C-alpha angles and dihedrals in degrees: 000000000000137000126038095332090061087062088056091053092048090056090063110092122227087248091055093051092047090048092053090049091049092049092047093051103033103033100029143242098284093057092041090052090051087065094053097084091057092046091047092049091053092055092041089059098041107033104076098164092049091049090053092048091049092053091047092054096043090052090053090046091059107274106135096202111005109201134191091277090060092046090049091054090047092053092042092055090053091048091049092051091048090051091051090056086077092061097038090051091054091048089243095150104145091086092061134078100222113186117190120207107186127172108240092238091052091050091050091050094051095041088053090062095246121150123241143169115243115209123198139156141227086280123113120334122339089181093059089068092044090051091051088050091054092048102046117059093207091065107064102186137192124176123223109210147126104277117192109179089197094064114105095227091051091050091050094049091047089052090054093052119005089190091063091079089061089063093058126091104196117230122230100033129118089246097050098097094039094050091045094050093046092052093047093047088053090059098263129132127235120205126203140159121249110183103085130072121242109260103228139129091220107092091196090067095052102097105180143140132207115247141153122261126175089353095304135093119256140151125253130188122255097199095108090057092051088050090052089051092051094047097036091228131134124243125239120196116225133189125179102198120194110221099182132269108031099326127116125175111208115199125195118183138154121271098163119011122208095261090057096054095085091062099037097104094056110110094234090050092049091052093047096047095046089050088050089052090050091048094051092045089050092050092053093041092054089049093049106017097167088066091069107111105181099109098185137071098295095182105072096180093166089061097049118121112246118205 
């Protein structure tokens, strides 16, 4: 996680995280969920920047005057999804109502054993898709992400399921592209997130385009499209939306079909596809606004490129 919500996570002590894990595993999900209102209230009272970012997003999602009750529910949804990571990571899926919504063409592509990139966002549960990938043999999944084994949260998740590390392709290594292409060529899928800019001081590495999201201009990265061009694989959008209780709706739909891959590096195609990504993310975010988990000022208008 980056941005203001990362500051919230950094406030949690190692003892607190281990305690939450112990409660979740030894006492059970119902009791662990009973603690979420108190945890949410603490961050509601202490995380001023995140409160402001929540209100900003909720206004743009259609709330005329978002109040503390709305922000509380926003924070609570995030806390509930984070708690469920414990169970998804262990492959403990029987407690969840997982509903898959897959475009017929996407299903045919995956059932045919063809590789694809899966592009998501910091929206809903990333782990819900990974858990489905571990459960169903016809979805052979790897996750492309920054993987720091020294991070506390990574150590805790690895302790829950040592096999989880085998599903990760680390970003930023000399072998990243090669491992990704080999997995895709073997009929696997590789999932990554595409809604945050690369944090770097080297402007040449900031591949972005201007687009509109929630009615306002912003920048979004184009790296996933360049990866699709290098690997010659299509892109499937995925969203794991938390609906409350134990229900998650998992959506898989086309972003770039196979016959579009040859043209994906053209500037006009990049602009069109990234705007399509923003439009689909907006549609789902308006439908389930509390699943939006970018708790910082997402619209950096002062950093937009001006032609």
